[in-house]
Structures are given as C-alpha cells and as structure tokens.
C-alpha positions in Angstrom: -32.3 -19.1 5.0 -30.2 -16.9 7.2 -27.3 -19.3 7.2 -27.4 -19.4 3.4 -27.3 -15.6 3.2 -24.5 -15.5 5.8 -22.6 -18.1 3.8 -22.9 -16.1 0.6 -21.8 -12.9 2.4 -18.8 -14.8 3.8 -17.9 -16.1 0.3 -18.3 -12.6 -1.2 -15.9 -11.1 1.4 -13.3 -13.9 1.0 -13.5 -13.4 -2.8 -13.1 -9.6 -2.5 -10.1 -9.9 -0.2 -8.4 -12.5 -2.4 -9.0 -10.5 -5.6 -7.8 -7.3 -3.8 -4.5 -9.0 -2.9 -4.0 -10.3 -6.4 -4.5 -6.7 -7.8 -1.8 -5.6 -5.4 0.6 -8.2 -6.9 -0.3 -6.8 -10.3 0.3 -3.2 -9.2 3.7 -4.2 -7.7 4.6 -6.1 -10.9 3.8 -3.0 -13.1 5.7 -0.7 -10.7 8.7 -2.9 -10.6 8.8 -3.3 -14.4 9.6 0.4 -14.8 13.3 -0.4 -14.2 14.0 3.4 -13.5 12.0 5.6 -11.2 9.4 7.8 -12.8 6.6 10.0 -11.3 4.0 7.4 -12.1 6.2 4.5 -10.9 8.7 5.9 -8.3 9.6 2.3 -7.3 9.4 1.5 -3.6 13.0 1.0 -2.3 12.1 -1.8 0.1 10.7 -3.8 -2.8 13.9 -3.2 -4.8 15.9 -4.6 -1.9 13.5 -7.6 -1.7 13.8 -8.2 -5.4 17.6 -8.2 -5.2 17.5 -10.7 -2.3 14.7 -12.9 -3.6 14.2 -12.4 -7.4 10.6 -12.7 -8.4 9.3 -12.7 -4.8 8.9 -9.0 -4.5 5.7 -9.0 -6.5 4.0 -11.1 -3.9 5.3 -9.3 -0.8 2.5 -6.7 -0.8 -0.2 -9.2 -1.5 0.8 -11.6 1.3 1.3 -8.8 3.8 -2.1 -7.4 2.8 -3.7 -10.9 3.4 -1.9 -11.3 6.8 -2.8 -7.9 8.1 -6.3 -8.0 6.7 -7.1 -11.5 8.0 -10.3 -10.2 9.8 -11.6 -9.0 6.4 -11.8 -12.7 5.3 -14.5 -13.1 8.0 -16.4 -10.0 6.8 -15.3 -7.9 9.7 -16.4 -4.3 9.1 -14.2 -2.2 11.5 -10.7 -0.9 10.7 -8.8 -2.5 13.5 -6.5 -0.6 15.8 -3.4 -2.6 14.6 -4.0 -1.4 11.1 -4.2 2.2 12.3 -1.0 1.8 14.2 0.7 0.3 11.1 -0.6 3.3 9.0 0.7 5.8 11.6 4.1 4.1 11.6 4.3 4.1 7.8 3.4 7.8 7.6 6.1 8.7 10.1 8.7 6.4 8.5 7.8 7.6 5.0 8.1 11.3 6.1 11.5 10.6 7.6 12.5 8.8 4.4 11.5 11.7 2.2 13.3 14.2 4.3 16.5 12.2 4.4 16.5 11.3 0.7 15.0 14.5 -0.9 18.3 16.2 -1.5 19.7 13.2 -3.4 16.5 12.9 -5.3 16.8 16.5 -6.5 20.4 15.9 -7.6 19.7 12.7 -9.4 16.0 12.6 -10.5 15.5 16.3 -10.5 13.5 18.8 -8.5 10.2 18.2 -10.4 10.3 14.5 -9.9 11.2 14.7 -6.3 8.5 17.3 -5.5 5.9 15.3 -7.4 6.8 12.2 -5.5 6.6 14.1 -2.2 3.2 15.6 -3.1 2.0 12.1 -4.2 3.0 10.6 -0.9 1.2 13.4 1.0 -1.9 12.9 -1.1 -1.8 9.1 -0.5 -1.4 9.6 3.2 -4.2 12.1 3.3 -6.6 9.9 1.4 -5.8 7.0 3.7 -6.3 9.1 6.8 -9.7 10.0 5.5 -10.5 6.4 4.8 -9.3 5.3 8.3 -11.4 8.1 9.9 -14.5 7.2 7.9 -14.0 3.5 8.5 -13.8 4.0 12.3 -16.7 6.6 12.4 -19.1 4.3 10.5 -17.6 0.9 10.0 -18.3 -1.0 6.8 -16.6 -4.0 5.1 -16.0 -2.0 1.8 -14.5 1.0 3.7 -12.2 -1.3 5.7 -11.2 -3.2 2.5 -10.5 0.1 0.7 -8.4 1.4 3.6 -6.3 -1.8 3.7 -6.0 -2.1 0.0 -5.0 1.6 -0.3 -2.4 1.2 2.5 -0.7 -1.7 0.8 -1.0 -0.2 -2.7 0.8 2.9 -1.3 3.5 0.7 0.3 4.1 -1.2 -3.0 3.8 1.8 -5.3 4.6 5.2 -3.8 5.8 4.9 -0.2 9.6 5.0 0.4 10.3 6.0 -3.2 13.7 5.4 -4.8 15.4 8.7 -4.7 19.1 9.0 -5.6 21.6 6.9 -7.5 20.4 3.7 -9.1 21.9 0.4 -8.0 
C-alpha cells in the first residue's frame, strides 16, 4: 500500500512540474506576442535576443530552463536547493544592474511612467520570490518549492531584464 501511495505522489509531482513548465511556455508566448514593450508585457531582453537568433525557440527557453533547474522537483523533493537560491541572488543583482544602466533610455523612449512601473514591478517580483525562498527554506514543502521555482522563471520570462530603450 505504501509503494502505491508513493507512486501516486511521484506521479502527481511529475505532472505538476511538467504542467508548470508548459504554463511558463504559454506566459513567454503571450509576453513575446506583445511586439512592443508595455507595462503588462515589458518583454525580457534576453528572450528578444534568443528569438532573433532562433525564431520560435524563445518560447521554450524558460520552460526547459525551469525543468533543468527544478529537476529535483520531479522526484517530489520539498526543499528549495542552495543552487536555486544562488541563481535567484544572481538574477536579483544582474536585474538591478540592468535597470540602473537602462533606466535613462527607458525614460527617454518608453516614458517615465512605464520605466517606473517596470522598476517597481521588478522590485515586487524579487520581494515575493525572496519571501517564497525564505518560507520554503524555513519549512520545506513541495508546493512552496514549486511556487518559488515557477515564480523565478516566470519573472525571468516576463518581467526581469525588461526591454528599455529603442526597439530593434
């Protein structure tokens, strides 16, 4: 009986991780379809570069990266691993530098309101993810870890490294 319950739990965790990755691909597709940056779809610059290099592949980059980084979730692991925290910290620092470097061009091209809204949105995303990471380390749980990982890659494919400045 125990192995049956364990098998069902493993199948449920695999299904949840697969579906979560697919929703990231959908989010990326919706964001990339905007064609011009907006507050609700500021378009992640690294995905623009990927789309120019490999047309059609950018939609899957976040999903595949999510699956690779979250491989332990496929096994139902409950803890947010240290490598995910390091990735999150690196993204926070890199995104902050990106915003500082590109904010002036964003104000000139997209306007002050757009640029400020995108900066605040990035701050809110980073704050929510920091809380999820802290909560997931303090009292580990599969769904907390999944939410942290999904949120990290949703942020990367949607709001982090926003396109600020002249369009290509």
